[in-house]
C-alpha positions as CSV (number, residue, x, y, z in Angstrom):
1,M,36.9,-31.4,55.0
2,G,37.9,-29.1,57.2
3,R,37.2,-31.2,60.7
4,A,39.3,-33.5,59.4
5,T,42.3,-31.9,58.5
6,G,44.0,-31.5,61.9
7,W,44.9,-34.8,62.2
8,L,45.9,-35.7,58.8
9,T,49.0,-34.0,59.3
10,G,52.5,-35.3,58.4
11,S,54.3,-36.3,55.0
12,A,56.6,-39.3,55.9
13,L,55.6,-43.0,55.9
14,P,56.5,-44.6,59.3
15,T,59.0,-47.6,59.6
16,V,57.7,-51.1,60.8
17,R,59.4,-50.2,64.2
18,N,57.0,-47.2,65.4
19,I,53.9,-48.5,63.2
20,A,51.8,-49.3,66.5
21,T,52.8,-46.1,68.1
22,S,50.2,-43.6,68.9
23,Q,52.5,-40.6,67.8
24,T,53.2,-41.9,64.4
25,R,49.5,-43.6,64.1
26,P,48.0,-40.5,62.2
27,V,51.0,-40.0,59.6
28,L,50.1,-43.2,58.2
29,F,46.7,-41.4,56.5
30,A,48.5,-38.2,56.0
31,E,49.9,-38.8,52.5
32,W,46.6,-40.9,51.7
33,Y,44.7,-37.8,52.3
34,R,46.4,-36.0,50.6
35,I,46.0,-38.4,47.5
36,C,42.1,-38.4,48.1
37,E,42.1,-34.4,48.5
38,L,44.2,-33.2,46.0
39,A,44.8,-36.5,43.1
40,G,40.9,-37.3,43.6
41,A,42.8,-41.3,44.4
42,D,43.0,-41.5,40.6
43,D,44.6,-45.2,39.4
44,A,48.1,-44.4,39.2
45,A,48.4,-42.6,42.2
46,C,46.6,-44.9,44.5
47,A,49.3,-48.1,42.8
48,H,52.0,-45.7,43.8
49,Y,51.0,-45.2,47.4
50,V,50.8,-48.9,48.0
51,L,53.9,-49.4,46.3
52,Q,55.6,-47.3,48.8
53,L,53.7,-48.8,52.2
54,Q,54.9,-52.7,50.8
55,Q,58.1,-50.8,50.3
56,S,58.0,-49.7,53.9
57,G,57.8,-53.1,54.8
58,L,54.5,-52.0,56.4
59,L,52.2,-54.9,54.4
60,K,54.6,-57.8,54.6
61,G,53.6,-60.8,56.6
62,D,50.3,-61.6,58.3
63,D,51.3,-60.0,61.9
64,L,52.1,-56.6,60.3
65,L,49.4,-56.8,58.0
66,D,47.1,-57.3,61.4
67,R,48.8,-54.8,63.2
68,F,48.4,-52.1,60.2
69,F,45.0,-52.6,59.5
70,R,44.1,-53.0,63.1
71,C,46.2,-50.0,63.9
72,L,44.4,-47.8,61.4
73,T,40.9,-48.9,62.0
74,E,41.3,-47.7,65.5
75,L,42.3,-44.3,64.3
76,S,39.3,-43.7,61.4
77,V,36.5,-45.2,63.8
78,S,38.0,-42.8,67.1
79,H,38.3,-39.6,64.7
80,C,34.3,-40.3,63.6
81,L,33.0,-40.7,66.9
82,S,34.9,-38.0,68.7
83,S,32.9,-35.4,65.9
84,E,29.8,-36.6,67.8
85,V,28.0,-34.0,69.7
86,I,26.3,-34.2,73.0
87,S,24.3,-31.7,74.2
88,S,22.3,-31.8,77.5
89,G,18.4,-32.4,77.5
90,P,15.7,-30.4,79.2
91,L,16.4,-32.0,82.5
92,K,20.0,-32.0,82.0
93,S,20.4,-35.1,81.1
94,P,23.2,-36.3,78.3
95,Q,21.4,-36.7,74.9
96,R,23.3,-38.0,72.1
97,V,23.2,-35.9,68.5
98,Q,23.2,-38.3,66.0
99,S,26.3,-36.0,63.8
100,L,29.1,-38.2,63.2
101,A,31.2,-37.0,60.4
102,F,32.4,-40.0,58.4
103,L,35.5,-38.6,56.3
104,A,38.3,-40.9,58.5
105,I,36.2,-43.7,57.8
106,D,35.7,-43.3,54.1
107,I,39.3,-42.3,53.3
108,Y,40.2,-45.6,55.3
109,S,37.9,-48.1,53.8
110,K,39.2,-46.1,50.1
111,L,42.9,-47.2,51.5
112,V,41.7,-50.9,51.8
113,L,40.1,-51.0,48.4
114,S,43.4,-49.4,46.9
115,I,45.5,-51.9,48.8
116,I,43.6,-54.8,47.5
117,K,43.4,-53.6,44.0
118,F,47.0,-52.5,43.4
119,F,48.6,-54.9,46.3
120,P,51.2,-57.1,44.2
121,V,50.7,-60.9,44.5
122,D,52.0,-64.0,44.4
123,Q,51.9,-66.1,41.3
124,G,49.1,-68.3,42.2
125,S,47.5,-66.3,44.4
126,S,44.3,-63.6,44.3
127,K,44.1,-60.4,44.9
128,L,40.8,-60.9,47.2
129,S,43.4,-63.4,49.3
130,L,43.4,-59.8,51.7
131,L,39.8,-59.2,51.7
132,P,39.3,-62.1,54.4
133,K,42.3,-60.5,56.6
134,V,41.4,-57.3,56.5
135,L,37.4,-58.6,57.3
136,A,39.1,-60.9,60.4
137,V,40.8,-57.4,61.7
138,T,37.5,-55.6,61.6
139,V,35.5,-58.6,62.8
140,R,37.8,-58.8,66.0
141,F,38.1,-55.1,66.7
142,I,34.3,-55.0,66.5
143,Q,33.8,-57.7,69.5
144,K,36.3,-56.0,71.2
145,D,35.0,-52.5,70.6
146,A,31.6,-53.8,71.6
147,E,32.8,-55.6,75.0
148,E,34.3,-52.9,76.4
149,R,31.8,-50.0,75.9
150,K,28.4,-52.4,76.4
151,A,25.7,-49.9,76.1
152,S,27.8,-47.1,74.9
153,F,28.7,-49.0,71.6
154,N,28.3,-47.3,67.8
155,P,28.1,-49.3,65.2
156,R,27.8,-46.7,62.8
157,P,31.4,-46.4,61.9
158,Y,31.0,-49.8,61.3
159,F,28.1,-49.8,59.4
160,R,29.8,-47.1,56.8
161,L,32.8,-49.3,56.9
162,F,31.0,-52.4,55.7
163,I,28.4,-50.3,53.2
164,N,31.4,-48.9,51.2
165,W,33.3,-51.9,51.1
166,L,30.0,-53.8,49.7
167,M,29.1,-51.6,47.2
168,D,32.8,-50.6,46.1
169,L,33.8,-54.2,45.7
170,G,30.9,-55.4,43.7
171,S,31.8,-52.5,41.3
172,M,35.5,-52.6,40.8
173,E,36.2,-53.8,37.2
174,V,39.4,-56.1,38.2
175,F,37.3,-58.2,40.3
176,E,34.9,-59.1,37.6
177,G,34.1,-63.2,37.9
178,A,35.3,-63.1,41.7
179,N,31.8,-61.8,43.2
180,F,31.1,-64.6,44.6
181,Q,34.4,-64.6,46.7
182,V,33.7,-61.4,47.8
183,L,30.4,-61.9,49.0
184,T,31.2,-65.2,50.8
185,A,33.7,-63.8,52.7
186,F,31.4,-60.8,54.0
187,A,28.8,-63.5,54.9
188,K,31.6,-65.4,57.0
189,A,31.8,-61.8,58.7
190,F,28.9,-60.9,59.2
191,H,27.9,-64.6,60.9
192,A,30.8,-63.5,63.3
193,L,28.8,-60.4,64.2
194,Q,25.7,-61.9,64.9
195,P,23.2,-60.3,67.0
196,L,23.4,-63.1,69.6
197,K,27.2,-62.3,70.0
198,I,27.0,-58.5,69.7
199,L,23.7,-57.4,70.6
200,G,24.6,-53.6,70.0
201,F,25.1,-54.1,65.8
202,S,21.3,-55.9,65.5
203,F,20.1,-53.1,63.5
204,A,22.9,-52.4,61.4
205,W,23.2,-55.7,61.2
206,L,20.3,-56.7,59.4
207,E,21.0,-53.6,57.7
208,L,23.9,-55.4,56.1
209,V,22.6,-58.9,55.9
210,S,19.2,-57.6,53.5
211,H,21.0,-55.1,51.8
212,R,20.9,-54.5,48.0
213,S,24.7,-54.9,47.5
214,F,24.6,-58.4,49.3
215,M,21.7,-60.3,49.8
216,P,20.5,-59.9,46.1
217,K,24.1,-61.0,44.7
218,L,24.6,-63.9,47.2
219,L,21.1,-65.5,46.0
220,A,21.5,-64.8,42.3
221,G,23.5,-66.5,40.1
222,N,26.4,-68.8,40.9
223,A,24.3,-72.3,41.0
224,Q,22.9,-71.2,44.5
225,K,26.1,-71.8,46.0
226,G,25.4,-68.3,48.0
227,W,21.9,-70.1,49.6
228,P,23.7,-71.6,52.5
229,Y,25.1,-68.5,53.8
230,M,22.1,-66.8,53.5
231,Q,20.4,-69.7,55.3
232,R,22.6,-69.4,58.0
233,L,22.5,-65.4,58.2
234,L,17.9,-65.9,59.1
235,V,19.0,-69.0,61.2
236,D,21.3,-66.5,62.9
237,L,18.6,-63.8,63.0
238,F,15.8,-66.3,64.0
239,Q,18.2,-67.9,66.9
240,F,18.2,-64.4,68.5
241,L,14.5,-63.6,68.3
242,E,14.1,-66.4,69.5
243,S,13.7,-65.6,72.9
244,F,12.2,-63.0,72.8
245,L,9.4,-63.9,70.6
246,R,8.5,-66.9,72.3
247,N,8.2,-64.5,76.0
248,A,6.3,-62.2,74.2
249,E,9.1,-59.5,75.1
250,L,8.3,-57.3,72.2
251,A,10.1,-53.8,73.7
252,E,10.6,-51.4,71.2
253,P,14.1,-51.8,69.6
254,V,13.1,-55.6,69.3
255,H,9.3,-54.8,68.0
256,F,11.4,-53.0,65.3
257,L,14.3,-55.5,64.4
258,Y,10.5,-58.4,64.1
259,K,9.2,-55.9,61.7
260,G,12.6,-55.3,59.6
261,T,12.4,-59.2,59.4
262,L,8.9,-59.7,58.4
263,R,10.1,-57.2,54.9
264,V,13.3,-59.2,54.7
265,L,10.7,-62.3,54.3
266,L,8.5,-60.7,52.1
267,V,11.4,-59.3,49.9
268,L,12.4,-63.2,49.6
269,L,8.8,-64.3,48.7
270,H,8.5,-61.9,46.3
271,D,12.1,-62.2,44.7
272,Y,13.6,-65.6,45.5
273,P,10.8,-67.8,46.5
274,E,12.8,-70.6,45.6
275,F,15.0,-69.5,48.5
276,L,12.4,-69.9,51.2
277,C,10.9,-73.3,49.4
278,H,14.2,-75.2,49.9
279,Y,15.3,-73.8,53.1
280,H,11.7,-74.2,54.4
281,F,12.1,-77.2,57.1
282,S,15.4,-75.1,59.0
283,L,13.9,-72.0,59.2
284,C,10.7,-72.9,60.6
285,N,12.6,-75.1,63.0
286,V,13.9,-71.7,64.9
287,I,10.9,-70.1,64.5
288,P,8.6,-69.7,67.7
289,L,5.3,-71.4,67.4
290,S,3.7,-68.0,68.2
291,C,5.0,-66.6,65.2
292,I,2.6,-67.7,63.1
293,Q,2.2,-64.5,60.4
294,M,6.2,-65.1,59.8
295,R,5.8,-69.0,59.9
296,N,3.3,-68.3,57.0
297,I,5.3,-66.2,54.8
298,I,8.0,-68.8,54.3
299,L,5.4,-71.3,53.9
300,S,4.0,-70.0,51.5
301,A,6.5,-69.7,48.8
302,F,6.1,-71.6,45.7
303,P,8.5,-71.7,42.6
304,R,8.1,-69.0,40.2
305,N,6.8,-71.2,37.5
306,M,4.0,-72.5,38.9
307,R,0.5,-71.5,38.6
308,L,-1.3,-72.3,42.1
309,P,-5.0,-73.1,41.5
310,D,-7.7,-71.3,43.2
311,P,-8.2,-73.5,46.5
312,S,-11.8,-72.1,47.0
313,T,-13.5,-72.8,43.3
314,P,-16.8,-74.5,43.9
315,N,-18.2,-77.7,42.6
316,L,-15.0,-79.9,41.9
317,K,-14.2,-82.5,43.7
318,F,-10.9,-82.6,46.2
319,S,-9.6,-85.8,44.5
320,H,-10.3,-84.6,41.0
321,R,-8.8,-81.1,42.1
322,I,-5.7,-82.6,42.9
323,D,-5.3,-86.0,40.8
324,L,-5.2,-83.2,37.6
325,L,-2.2,-81.4,39.2
326,A,1.4,-82.5,37.5
327,E,3.1,-81.3,40.4
328,I,1.1,-83.5,43.1
329,S,3.3,-86.6,42.1
330,Q,6.8,-84.5,42.3
331,S,8.8,-84.3,45.4
332,P,9.8,-80.6,47.0
333,H,13.4,-80.0,46.9
334,I,14.8,-79.2,50.4
335,L,17.9,-78.4,50.9
336,S,18.2,-78.5,55.1
337,E,19.0,-81.5,56.5
338,V,16.0,-83.4,57.6
339,D,17.4,-86.0,59.4
340,V,20.1,-84.2,61.4
341,A,18.0,-83.7,64.6
342,L,17.9,-87.6,64.4
343,K,21.6,-88.3,64.1
344,A,21.8,-85.8,67.1
345,K,19.8,-88.1,69.4
346,Q,20.8,-91.1,67.7
347,I,17.4,-92.8,66.5
348,K,17.5,-92.4,63.0
349,G,18.4,-96.0,63.0
350,D,15.9,-97.1,65.2
351,V,13.3,-94.9,62.9
352,D,15.0,-97.2,59.8
353,E,14.7,-100.3,61.6
354,Y,11.0,-99.9,62.5
355,L,9.6,-98.4,59.3
356,Q,11.5,-101.5,57.3
357,T,10.1,-103.9,59.5
358,R,7.9,-102.7,61.6
359,Q,8.4,-105.3,63.4
360,Q,5.9,-106.1,66.1
361,G,6.2,-106.0,70.0
362,S,9.1,-103.4,69.2
363,S,9.9,-101.1,72.0
364,F,10.5,-98.3,69.4
365,L,7.0,-96.8,69.6
366,T,6.7,-97.5,73.7
367,E,10.0,-95.6,74.1
368,L,9.2,-93.2,71.7
369,K,7.6,-90.0,73.9
370,Q,10.3,-90.0,76.2
371,K,13.1,-89.7,73.3
372,L,11.2,-86.9,72.2
373,L,11.6,-84.7,75.7
374,L,14.4,-82.7,76.8
375,P,16.3,-82.8,79.8
376,P,14.6,-80.5,82.6
377,N,17.8,-78.1,82.4
378,D,17.2,-77.4,78.7
379,A,13.4,-77.8,79.1
380,A,13.8,-74.9,81.7
381,L,15.9,-72.7,78.8
382,A,13.7,-74.1,76.1
383,G,10.1,-72.9,77.4
384,T,8.8,-76.4,76.6
385,R,9.6,-80.2,77.8
386,Y,9.7,-81.9,74.1
387,N,12.8,-81.7,71.7
388,V,10.7,-79.5,68.8
389,P,13.7,-79.6,65.9
390,L,13.7,-83.4,66.9
391,I,9.6,-83.8,66.6
392,N,9.8,-81.7,63.0
393,S,12.6,-83.9,61.9
394,L,10.8,-87.2,63.4
395,V,7.2,-86.0,61.1
396,L,8.9,-85.1,58.1
397,Y,11.6,-87.8,57.6
398,V,8.8,-90.2,58.0
399,G,6.6,-89.0,56.3
400,M,9.4,-88.7,53.2
401,Q,10.1,-92.4,53.9
402,A,6.3,-93.4,53.5
403,I,6.2,-91.3,50.0
404,Q,9.1,-93.4,48.9
405,Q,7.3,-96.4,49.6
406,L,4.0,-95.3,48.2
407,Q,6.0,-94.2,45.2
408,A,8.0,-97.2,44.7
409,R,4.5,-99.3,44.8
410,T,2.5,-97.0,42.1
411,P,1.1,-99.2,39.4
412,P,2.3,-99.2,35.9
413,H,1.0,-97.1,32.7
414,G,2.2,-93.4,34.5
415,Q,-0.9,-93.7,37.3
416,S,0.5,-90.9,39.6
417,M,0.5,-91.9,43.3
418,A,-2.5,-88.9,43.5
419,S,-4.8,-91.2,42.0
420,C,-4.3,-94.3,44.5
421,V,-5.8,-92.1,47.3
422,P,-7.8,-95.1,48.5
423,L,-5.0,-97.2,49.5
424,A,-2.5,-94.7,49.4
425,V,-2.5,-93.7,53.1
426,F,-3.0,-97.2,54.4
427,L,-0.3,-99.1,52.5
428,V,2.4,-97.6,54.7
429,G,1.2,-98.9,58.2
430,A,4.5,-98.2,59.9
431,A,4.3,-94.5,59.0
432,L,0.9,-94.5,60.6
433,D,2.1,-96.3,63.4
434,I,4.4,-93.4,64.6
435,F,2.0,-90.6,63.9
436,Q,-0.9,-92.4,65.6
437,T,1.3,-93.1,68.6
438,L,2.2,-89.4,68.5
439,I,-1.4,-88.7,68.7
440,M,-2.3,-90.9,71.1
441,D,0.8,-91.2,73.8
442,L,1.3,-87.6,74.1
443,D,0.2,-84.7,76.2
444,T,-1.6,-81.6,75.1
445,E,1.6,-79.7,74.5
446,G,2.9,-82.5,72.4
447,H,0.0,-82.9,70.3
448,Y,0.1,-79.5,69.3
449,L,3.9,-79.6,68.7
450,F,3.0,-82.9,66.3
451,L,0.5,-81.3,64.7
452,N,2.3,-78.1,63.8
453,A,5.2,-80.5,62.6
454,V,2.5,-81.9,60.1
455,T,0.6,-78.6,59.3
456,N,4.8,-77.2,58.5
457,Q,4.3,-79.5,54.9
458,L,1.1,-78.0,53.6
459,R,2.8,-75.8,51.0
460,Y,2.3,-75.6,47.2
461,P,1.2,-78.4,45.0
462,N,3.4,-81.6,45.4
463,N,3.3,-84.7,47.6
464,H,4.7,-83.7,50.6
465,T,1.7,-81.5,50.8
466,H,-0.8,-83.9,49.4
467,Y,0.8,-87.2,51.9
468,F,0.2,-84.6,55.2
469,S,-3.2,-82.8,54.1
470,L,-4.1,-86.3,54.0
471,I,-2.5,-87.6,57.3
472,L,-4.3,-84.5,59.0
473,L,-7.4,-85.2,57.7
474,Y,-7.6,-89.1,58.6
475,L,-6.1,-88.2,61.9
476,F,-9.7,-86.1,62.7
477,A,-11.6,-88.5,61.0
478,D,-9.8,-91.6,62.8
479,S,-10.2,-90.0,66.2
480,N,-12.3,-90.8,68.5
481,Q,-11.7,-88.2,71.1
482,E,-13.1,-84.4,70.6
483,I,-10.0,-82.8,72.2
484,I,-7.3,-84.0,69.1
485,Q,-10.1,-82.7,66.7
486,E,-10.0,-79.7,68.3
487,Q,-6.4,-79.2,68.0
488,I,-6.2,-80.2,65.0
489,T,-8.6,-77.2,63.9
490,R,-6.9,-75.1,66.0
491,V,-3.5,-75.4,64.1
492,L,-5.4,-74.9,61.0
493,L,-7.2,-72.2,62.2
494,E,-4.6,-70.3,64.0
495,R,-2.9,-70.0,61.0
496,L,-5.8,-68.6,58.8
497,I,-6.7,-65.8,61.4
498,V,-3.5,-63.6,60.6
499,N,-3.0,-61.6,57.8
500,R,-2.2,-62.9,54.3
501,P,-0.1,-64.5,52.6
502,H,-1.8,-67.9,53.6
503,P,-0.2,-71.3,52.3
504,W,-2.1,-73.0,49.6
505,G,-2.0,-76.4,51.3
506,L,-3.2,-75.3,54.6
507,L,-6.5,-73.9,52.8
508,I,-6.7,-76.9,50.7
509,A,-6.7,-79.2,54.0
510,F,-8.8,-76.5,55.6
511,I,-11.7,-76.2,53.0
512,E,-11.3,-80.3,53.2
513,L,-12.1,-80.2,56.2
514,I,-15.3,-77.5,56.6
515,K,-17.0,-79.0,53.2
516,N,-16.1,-82.8,53.6
517,P,-19.2,-84.1,55.2
518,R,-17.3,-87.0,56.0
519,Y,-15.5,-85.2,58.8
520,N,-18.6,-83.6,60.7
521,F,-17.2,-80.7,61.0
522,W,-20.0,-78.4,61.6
523,S,-21.2,-81.0,64.3
524,Q,-18.7,-80.5,66.9
525,S,-19.5,-79.2,69.9
526,F,-16.2,-77.1,69.6
527,T,-17.9,-75.0,66.5
528,R,-20.4,-73.9,68.6
529,C,-19.3,-73.6,72.2
530,A,-19.7,-70.0,72.0
531,P,-21.2,-67.3,69.9
532,E,-18.2,-65.7,68.9
533,I,-16.5,-68.4,68.4
534,E,-19.2,-69.7,65.9
535,K,-19.1,-66.2,64.1
536,L,-15.0,-66.8,63.6
537,F,-15.6,-70.4,62.4
538,E,-18.1,-69.0,59.3
539,S,-16.1,-65.9,59.1
540,V,-13.1,-68.4,58.0
541,S,-15.0,-70.7,56.1
542,R,-16.7,-68.0,54.4
543,S,-13.3,-66.6,53.4
544,C,-12.3,-69.9,52.6
545,G,-14.8,-70.6,50.3
546,G,-16.9,-73.5,52.4
547,L,-20.0,-71.9,53.8
548,K,-21.5,-73.3,56.5
549,P,-24.3,-75.7,55.5
550,V,-27.4,-75.1,56.8
551,D,-28.2,-79.3,56.5
552,E,-25.4,-81.9,56.2
553,S,-27.9,-83.1,52.9
554,M,-27.5,-80.2,51.4
555,V,-23.7,-80.1,51.3
556,S,-22.5,-80.2,47.5
557,G,-19.4,-80.3,46.3
558,G,-18.1,-82.3,49.0
559,I,-15.9,-85.6,48.3
560,S,-16.8,-88.9,48.1
561,N,-16.7,-91.0,51.0
562,D,-14.4,-93.9,49.2
563,M,-11.3,-91.2,49.2
564,H,-10.3,-93.1,51.8
């Protein structure tokens, strides 16, 4: 602590008039330093000091509070950064030695905690009402510091400050029962400090939002009230990574950030799979199509109380295996706003009208492709001609509406929708019209985006997985263009050749495609266009339990043709 004693001198607290002058700022910490050093910062000493601050008028009113916390933030950060040692490299180029002294940061964070804990509040107010103010001041200071320092911005003092507050606030008994208020205050602060806004804070930011004192506590308990905050932070992260990953610009810093993101997703998959289940739509909306493994992790999540059947179980017909699952008739919980993109483009009404009336001669289908295109300027920025979130929204929304109509037509006597497969796909003609229009009218890029939107719904056993797997297989069988069949195969295959995990519904659909003789998969020319391609198909099919048949008549365990 000897390094810090030089700036912690003085004995009297400053007055309101001179709080902001550079000569008196160090005096603010003088008495507090003595309390921390000599008295061990016991509750009585801390409470007395906070009372002194209040009596001096330093904590009176929002403006003075802001100035008070801003001054001490600047002082503690400046002292921390001044302890950094700069040495010269072998070529006399400056090299930074990361040996910061965090004493000033630790003392300041403890002071803030003491003020929050012991500051008297008006009746009906909460002690935690000061926390958002402190965090707002800190956020503004970080934003200003990052803007001024640019490439030389050092996030470590602020990371230490946030970690101290997160760990100490979570353990203080005085705030028992108010943890959610604390966590949401930090979530809002982290949203304001997201990597898109402060590039130099990216690594510290990811460490903070995934810290054991924040993410698990935000997701656990509170009746899932903290989930929207965590979802927003993940969207912030994916939106930042999107431009780098889409263009394959994985410089070393971005590569490390990407690996860190994968680890966070794996933690969520293991500890909070329901969170990924419920928000799969909005998360996949902001993940580039090239990030197959990242998307697979999200789509592989399934409720922890569910036991997935083995998709490669031999000698079981697909329809029978599916029908035995109670979950296959249940709709998955989706907390994302599925129709938000449809509303934004003002086409939700047109979609609803067509699904309800299926009006012959309607211009809806003929105009649909044009409505999915981006304006030229937006297309240049997005790297695609199409509005991808709009396609994702259209596909899932139409499928959900079709499933609702199917469930309304389910026969009595407890018969499930799964057992009505032969009629199920064809009963909702309006939905099929839309899907067939997309597969026929769009170009190659549009096909790929549409098929990915369909495949995103092949997850754990539920009626979405069942319906969209049938749609995908129907489009394969119904198409008289091999290029479309090849694209369907590509979308499935590229998700299977990456490392595990693989979504259960994806495996089910692919096994059905390669094992059911109805689809003549192995007779397609693209499966044997080159020796390496043929070996790839055989390898993937073998790993999925669907060996390439020597002869179509030798295929066993396939699906009966009356399924469709």
